[in-house]
C-alpha positions as CSV (number, residue, x, y, z in Angstrom):
1,M,122.5,-153.3,-4.4
2,L,121.0,-156.7,-3.7
3,R,119.8,-157.5,-0.2
4,N,118.1,-160.4,1.2
5,F,115.3,-160.7,3.7
6,T,113.2,-163.8,5.1
7,L,109.5,-164.1,5.1
8,D,108.2,-166.1,8.1
9,D,105.8,-169.1,7.5
10,A,103.4,-167.1,9.7
11,S,103.5,-163.8,7.9
12,P,100.3,-162.6,6.6
13,L,102.1,-162.1,3.2
14,I,102.0,-165.7,2.5
15,Q,98.4,-166.5,1.6
16,Y,97.4,-170.1,2.3
17,D,94.0,-171.8,1.3
18,G,92.2,-173.3,4.2
19,S,93.4,-176.5,4.5
20,W,96.9,-175.5,5.9
21,A,97.6,-175.8,9.5
22,D,99.5,-173.5,11.9
23,G,102.3,-175.8,13.4
24,Y,103.6,-173.3,15.8
25,N,104.9,-175.1,18.9
26,S,102.8,-178.0,18.1
27,T,102.8,-180.9,20.7
28,A,101.6,-183.3,17.9
29,D,105.1,-183.3,16.3
30,S,108.2,-184.1,18.1
31,Q,110.3,-182.6,15.2
32,M,108.8,-179.4,15.9
33,P,112.2,-177.6,17.5
34,R,113.9,-178.7,14.3
35,Y,112.0,-175.9,12.5
36,Q,113.1,-172.4,12.5
37,G,111.5,-170.6,15.6
38,R,109.6,-174.0,16.1
39,S,107.2,-172.9,13.3
40,F,105.7,-174.2,10.2
41,H,102.7,-174.3,8.2
42,C,101.7,-177.8,6.6
43,T,98.9,-179.5,4.8
44,Y,98.0,-183.3,3.8
45,T,95.3,-182.0,1.2
46,D,95.7,-182.9,-2.3
47,G,96.1,-179.7,-4.5
48,A,96.1,-177.4,-1.5
49,T,98.2,-174.2,-2.6
50,A,100.2,-171.3,-0.7
51,N,100.7,-168.1,-2.9
52,I,103.2,-165.1,-2.4
53,T,103.7,-162.1,-4.6
54,F,106.8,-160.6,-3.9
55,H,109.1,-157.9,-5.6
56,G,112.8,-158.8,-6.2
57,T,115.2,-160.8,-8.4
58,A,115.3,-164.2,-6.5
59,I,113.4,-166.5,-4.3
60,Y,114.2,-169.3,-2.0
61,L,111.7,-171.7,-0.5
62,Y,112.5,-173.5,2.5
63,G,110.9,-176.5,4.3
64,A,111.5,-179.8,5.5
65,K,111.9,-183.3,3.6
66,R,110.4,-186.1,5.7
67,N,109.5,-189.6,5.1
68,N,105.6,-189.1,5.1
69,H,106.0,-186.1,2.6
70,G,104.8,-186.6,-1.0
71,Y,105.4,-184.3,-4.3
72,Y,105.0,-180.7,-4.6
73,R,104.8,-178.4,-7.4
74,V,106.3,-174.9,-7.6
75,A,105.7,-172.3,-9.9
76,V,106.8,-168.8,-10.7
77,N,104.7,-166.3,-12.5
78,D,103.4,-168.3,-15.6
79,E,106.5,-170.8,-16.0
80,P,105.7,-174.6,-16.3
81,S,106.1,-176.4,-12.8
82,I,107.0,-180.3,-12.4
83,P,106.4,-182.4,-9.4
84,M,109.3,-182.4,-7.0
85,S,109.7,-184.8,-4.2
86,G,109.2,-183.9,-0.5
87,R,111.0,-187.2,1.0
88,P,114.8,-187.4,1.6
89,E,116.8,-189.5,-0.7
90,A,116.4,-193.3,0.4
91,G,118.4,-194.3,3.5
92,A,119.1,-190.6,4.3
93,P,118.0,-188.9,7.3
94,E,115.2,-186.2,7.3
95,E,116.1,-182.7,6.6
96,F,114.8,-179.6,8.0
97,Q,115.1,-175.9,6.9
98,T,116.1,-177.3,3.6
99,L,115.9,-175.8,0.3
100,L,112.5,-177.0,-1.5
101,F,112.9,-174.6,-4.2
102,S,114.7,-171.8,-5.9
103,R,114.4,-169.2,-8.7
104,Q,116.8,-166.7,-9.7
105,G,117.6,-164.6,-12.5
106,L,114.1,-162.7,-12.3
107,E,114.0,-159.3,-13.5
108,S,113.6,-156.7,-10.7
109,G,109.9,-156.3,-10.2
110,E,106.6,-158.0,-9.2
111,H,106.3,-161.9,-9.1
112,T,104.1,-164.4,-7.9
113,L,105.0,-168.1,-6.3
114,R,102.7,-170.8,-6.0
115,M,103.4,-173.9,-4.1
116,T,101.0,-176.8,-4.6
117,N,100.9,-180.1,-2.7
118,V,100.7,-183.3,-4.5
119,H,100.0,-186.7,-3.2
120,E,102.4,-189.4,-3.8
121,D,100.6,-192.3,-2.4
122,S,98.1,-192.9,0.4
123,N,100.9,-192.5,3.2
124,R,103.0,-189.7,1.3
125,V,100.7,-186.8,1.7
126,W,102.3,-183.8,3.4
127,V,104.4,-180.8,2.7
128,D,105.2,-177.7,4.9
129,I,106.6,-174.4,4.3
130,D,109.3,-172.8,7.0
131,F,110.3,-169.9,5.7
132,I,111.0,-167.9,2.4
133,V,114.2,-166.0,1.5
134,I,113.7,-163.2,-1.2
135,T,116.6,-161.2,-3.0
136,R,115.7,-157.7,-4.2
137,E,117.5,-154.6,-5.6
138,V,117.7,-151.5,-3.5
139,D,118.8,-148.3,-4.6
140,A,120.7,-147.2,-1.5
141,S,124.2,-146.9,-0.5
142,P,125.8,-149.4,2.1
143,E,125.9,-146.3,4.5
144,A,122.1,-145.6,4.5
145,Q,120.5,-144.7,7.5
146,T,117.9,-147.1,9.1
147,N,115.7,-146.0,11.7
148,I,113.3,-147.6,14.1
149,A,110.0,-145.9,14.5
150,T,108.6,-146.4,17.7
151,H,105.0,-145.9,18.9
152,D,105.7,-142.1,19.5
153,E,106.0,-141.7,15.6
154,F,102.7,-143.1,14.8
155,T,99.7,-141.2,15.0
156,Y,96.5,-143.2,16.0
157,S,93.2,-142.3,15.7
158,S,91.0,-142.4,18.8
159,L,90.3,-146.2,19.6
160,W,93.9,-147.6,20.2
161,N,95.2,-148.6,23.4
162,T,98.9,-149.1,24.7
163,Q,99.4,-152.8,26.3
164,T,102.2,-153.2,28.2
165,N,103.8,-156.8,29.5
166,M,103.7,-158.1,25.7
167,P,106.7,-160.7,25.6
168,G,108.6,-160.9,22.4
169,Y,107.6,-157.3,21.4
170,R,110.0,-154.2,21.4
171,N,110.1,-152.7,25.1
172,S,107.4,-155.2,25.8
173,T,104.8,-152.6,24.5
174,A,102.2,-152.8,21.7
175,H,99.3,-150.5,20.4
176,I,96.2,-152.5,20.0
177,T,93.0,-151.7,18.5
178,N,89.7,-154.0,18.0
179,T,87.5,-151.4,16.2
180,P,87.4,-151.7,12.7
181,G,88.1,-148.1,10.5
182,E,90.7,-147.3,13.3
183,T,94.0,-146.1,11.6
184,A,97.7,-145.9,12.8
185,T,99.9,-143.2,10.5
186,L,103.7,-143.0,10.0
187,K,105.4,-140.5,8.0
188,F,109.0,-141.6,7.1
189,Q,111.9,-140.8,4.6
190,G,113.4,-143.1,2.5
191,P,112.5,-145.8,-0.3
192,E,111.7,-148.8,1.9
193,V,109.5,-149.4,5.2
194,F,108.6,-152.6,7.3
195,V,106.0,-153.1,9.7
196,Y,105.9,-155.5,12.6
197,G,103.2,-156.8,14.6
198,G,100.9,-159.6,15.9
199,V,99.2,-162.8,14.2
200,G,97.1,-165.1,15.9
201,P,93.5,-166.5,16.0
202,K,92.3,-163.2,17.5
203,F,94.1,-160.9,15.2
204,G,92.0,-160.3,11.7
205,A,92.1,-158.5,8.4
206,F,93.9,-155.2,8.0
207,K,94.8,-152.5,5.1
208,V,98.0,-150.8,4.1
209,Q,98.3,-148.0,2.1
210,V,101.5,-146.1,1.0
211,D,101.1,-142.4,-0.2
212,N,98.4,-142.5,-2.7
213,R,99.3,-146.1,-4.1
214,E,96.8,-149.0,-4.1
215,P,96.1,-150.2,-0.8
216,V,96.8,-154.1,0.3
217,V,94.5,-155.9,2.2
218,L,96.1,-158.7,4.5
219,N,95.0,-161.0,7.1
220,A,96.9,-161.6,10.4
221,T,94.7,-164.7,11.5
222,T,96.6,-167.9,12.2
223,G,96.0,-170.9,14.3
224,F,98.3,-169.7,17.2
225,T,99.2,-166.6,18.8
226,H,103.1,-165.9,17.5
227,P,105.6,-163.4,18.6
228,P,105.7,-160.6,16.3
229,V,106.3,-161.0,12.6
230,T,106.6,-158.9,9.5
231,L,103.2,-157.5,8.9
232,F,103.8,-155.7,5.9
233,T,107.0,-154.2,3.7
234,T,107.7,-152.2,0.3
235,S,110.7,-151.0,-1.3
236,G,111.6,-148.9,-4.3
237,L,109.7,-145.8,-3.0
238,G,111.9,-143.2,-4.1
239,D,113.7,-140.6,-1.5
240,G,111.7,-138.1,0.2
241,E,108.9,-138.1,2.7
242,H,106.1,-140.9,2.4
243,T,103.1,-141.8,4.4
244,L,101.7,-145.2,5.3
245,T,98.2,-145.8,6.8
246,I,97.4,-149.2,8.2
247,T,93.8,-149.7,9.0
248,N,91.9,-152.4,11.2
249,I,89.1,-153.5,8.9
250,E,87.6,-156.6,10.7
251,G,85.0,-156.2,13.3
252,G,85.9,-158.3,16.7
253,K,89.3,-159.0,15.7
254,S,92.7,-157.0,17.0
255,L,95.4,-155.3,15.0
256,T,98.5,-155.0,17.2
257,L,101.4,-152.9,16.0
258,D,105.1,-153.5,17.4
259,Y,107.3,-151.1,15.5
260,A,108.4,-150.1,12.0
261,E,111.9,-149.6,10.2
262,Y,112.4,-147.4,7.4
263,A,115.7,-146.9,5.4
264,T,116.8,-143.5,4.3
265,G,118.0,-143.2,0.5
266,R,121.1,-141.8,-0.8
267,S,120.1,-139.1,-2.3
268,G,121.5,-136.8,0.2
269,S,124.9,-138.4,-0.1
270,N,124.7,-138.6,-3.8
271,A,124.0,-134.9,-4.2
272,G,126.6,-134.0,-2.1
273,L,129.0,-136.3,-4.3
274,I,127.8,-134.7,-7.6
275,G,128.1,-131.2,-6.0
276,G,131.7,-131.9,-4.9
277,V,132.7,-133.3,-8.2
278,V,130.9,-130.4,-10.1
279,G,132.7,-127.9,-7.7
280,G,135.9,-129.2,-8.1
281,V,135.6,-129.5,-12.0
282,L,134.5,-125.9,-12.1
283,G,137.3,-124.6,-9.6
284,A,139.8,-126.3,-11.9
285,L,138.5,-124.7,-14.8
286,V,138.7,-121.4,-13.1
287,V,142.3,-121.9,-12.1
288,F,143.4,-122.8,-15.4
289,A,141.6,-119.8,-16.9
290,V,143.5,-117.6,-14.6
291,L,146.7,-119.0,-15.4
292,G,146.2,-118.9,-19.1
293,W,144.9,-115.0,-18.6
294,Y,148.1,-114.6,-16.5
295,F,150.9,-115.9,-19.0
296,L,149.2,-114.5,-21.9
297,R,149.2,-111.0,-20.5
298,K,152.7,-111.3,-19.6
299,R,153.7,-112.6,-23.2
300,K,152.1,-109.4,-24.6
301,R,153.7,-107.0,-22.4
302,T,156.8,-108.5,-23.5
303,Q,155.9,-108.5,-27.2
304,G,154.1,-105.1,-27.0
305,G,151.2,-106.4,-29.3
306,G,147.9,-104.6,-29.6
307,L,145.6,-106.7,-27.3
308,D,143.9,-104.9,-24.5
309,I,145.3,-106.9,-21.9
310,D,144.2,-104.8,-19.2
311,A,140.5,-105.4,-20.0
312,P,138.7,-107.3,-17.1
313,F,138.7,-110.9,-16.9
314,P,135.8,-112.5,-18.4
315,S,133.4,-114.6,-16.2
316,M,133.9,-118.4,-16.9
317,L,130.6,-119.0,-15.6
318,S,128.5,-117.0,-18.2
319,N,126.6,-118.5,-21.2
320,P,124.6,-116.5,-23.4
321,H,121.7,-119.0,-23.3
322,Q,121.5,-119.7,-19.7
323,G,122.8,-116.8,-17.7
324,S,125.4,-116.9,-14.9
325,Q,123.8,-119.7,-13.0
326,I,124.8,-123.4,-13.1
327,H,122.1,-125.8,-11.5
328,V,123.0,-129.2,-10.5
329,S,120.1,-131.5,-9.9
330,P,121.0,-134.3,-7.4
331,F,120.3,-138.0,-8.1
332,A,116.8,-139.2,-7.4
333,N,115.5,-142.6,-7.2
334,N,112.5,-143.9,-9.2
335,P,109.6,-142.0,-7.8
336,S,107.2,-145.0,-8.7
337,Q,106.2,-147.4,-6.0
338,P,106.5,-151.2,-6.7
339,P,103.3,-153.2,-5.7
340,L,103.4,-153.7,-1.8
341,G,103.5,-156.6,0.3
342,Y,107.1,-157.9,1.2
343,V,109.1,-158.4,4.1
344,D,112.4,-158.6,5.9
345,A,114.8,-160.7,7.6
346,R,118.7,-161.1,8.5
347,P,120.7,-163.7,6.8
348,I,124.1,-164.3,8.3
349,T,127.4,-166.2,7.9
350,P,126.7,-170.2,7.0
351,N,128.1,-171.2,10.5
352,A,125.7,-169.2,12.8
353,H,123.0,-171.0,14.9
354,T,119.4,-170.2,14.7
355,P,117.6,-169.1,18.0
356,N,115.2,-172.0,19.3
357,V,112.6,-170.0,21.5
358,S,108.9,-170.0,21.6
359,S,108.8,-166.2,22.2
360,I,111.1,-165.1,19.6
361,R,110.0,-162.9,16.6
362,K,110.5,-164.9,13.5
363,T,111.8,-162.3,11.5
364,D,114.5,-162.0,13.9
365,M,115.7,-165.6,12.9
366,L,119.0,-166.0,11.0
367,V,119.5,-168.1,7.6
368,T,121.6,-168.5,4.8
369,P,120.6,-168.2,1.6
370,L,123.2,-166.1,0.1
371,P,126.7,-165.0,0.9
372,T,125.3,-161.9,2.5
373,L,125.1,-160.4,5.9
374,R,122.2,-158.6,7.4
375,S,121.9,-157.8,11.3
376,D,118.7,-156.8,13.0
377,E,117.5,-157.3,16.4
378,S,119.0,-159.2,19.2
379,S,116.9,-161.8,20.2
380,Y,116.6,-163.8,23.4
381,G,116.0,-167.0,24.9
382,P,117.9,-170.1,26.7
383,P,120.2,-172.5,24.9
384,S,118.5,-175.6,23.5
385,Q,119.5,-179.2,23.2
386,H,120.0,-178.6,19.5
387,G,122.9,-176.3,19.9
388,L,121.2,-173.1,19.6
389,S,122.8,-170.1,21.1
390,S,121.6,-168.0,24.1
391,L,121.1,-164.4,23.1
392,S,120.4,-161.2,24.8
393,S,117.0,-159.1,25.6
394,P,114.8,-158.5,23.0
395,T,115.2,-154.7,23.9
396,E,118.7,-154.6,22.6
397,I,117.9,-153.8,19.0
398,S,120.4,-152.4,16.4
399,S,120.3,-151.3,13.1
400,V,119.2,-153.4,10.1
401,H,121.6,-152.3,7.6
402,E,122.3,-155.0,4.8
403,I,125.3,-155.8,2.8
404,D,125.7,-156.3,-0.9
405,A,124.8,-159.8,-1.8
406,G,127.5,-159.9,-4.5
407,T,126.9,-162.4,-7.6
408,L,124.0,-164.6,-7.9
409,S,125.9,-167.5,-9.4
410,T,125.0,-170.3,-7.1
411,L,122.1,-171.5,-5.0
412,P,121.9,-170.9,-1.0
413,P,123.5,-173.7,0.6
414,M,121.1,-176.6,2.1
415,Y,121.1,-177.0,6.0
416,D,122.9,-180.2,6.9
417,Q,121.3,-181.0,10.2
418,V,121.2,-184.7,11.2
419,F,119.3,-185.6,14.2
420,S,118.8,-189.1,15.8
421,S,115.2,-188.9,17.0
422,Q,112.6,-190.1,14.4
423,P,109.5,-188.2,13.3
424,V,106.2,-188.9,14.4
425,R,102.4,-188.2,12.9
426,R,101.4,-184.7,13.0
427,G,98.0,-185.6,14.3
428,A,95.9,-188.2,15.2
429,D,93.6,-187.9,11.8
430,A,97.1,-187.6,9.7
431,P,97.9,-190.6,7.5
432,S,100.6,-193.2,8.8
433,P,104.1,-193.3,7.2
434,E,105.3,-196.4,5.7
């Protein structure tokens, strides 16, 4: 089954070099509200790079096309890249939340995408990233149960604090530690897990390990404090119990956890289905054997043959090599774990609006990369001047079931958002547009 998830620009899973700036709620750019969640990462440094390692079959990179943008290159794995223009067509309005790059038809597994900024001239030097959508294969039925792990389901080491009155966090509550080496552990069932938490200037590096797999080191430091984002995710773990451990590793910096989600696999339902089918087949064989034995006995009585028809009916389950037991092994996912470090999101139908709120969790934003449906948490905030919908309280959280993405024969639709206001420079030191 194919599923989509969205990676916010502020997620630790995108690795920016030092020249990128965090544009969250920036007052230097009047067009900031037109970015998803009022957030983007940008750079005007020639050769600046952003990287993401992901597990999936397709990837879609979204950003803006603006008049002061130059060229950019995007490469997946070792494939060659060519310069692409980051400006709109001549005479066309600027585009926001628009598709900058896509790559489909990848083998399911680990891949790396790298975006590089390329100056066009002295005035066209910018590039930005709004969000990334990734398609992955998930070995689970549509009815697979998704569970939300609250703070009570984690086991914390001694130096963690419970912080309340945290806007944007589930139930306005978070667990925080500032001490390196402190850990939080979650035991969960199923093939995938997502962990949400805080990023900002006071947050630092942390390590995540699932079972005995190679740990992943990520960095939650951003230019501004954001609402909670996806800190970590992985899938393809196989059914059964798994253990996730997240460790703060940077002294003087915080690690803040919101909650986790984990999706149970289908082994239970699959085993039940297989057991039912096998039981039905065996039952039918027994019935046919009994009927055959009955008619054979009746015929022999009529003909008076010499067959001992009064002998006990033989067991149909016996086997000279295996005895009288039949063992049915339930279906199980591949127990091997893919590389760690991927995130989640909620694509919806094409005409849905995107919430425009400073305190909303960016992974709750709704995008339209493929004709799929995925629902997650409710978000909240007032409607804006850009036609964005008003949503409910962040504590009204629902399931994150995803729906089959279907055939990947077309690219995701581009956003067609046209606004009357013109862009301004992003900062006093930024090059001026033509």
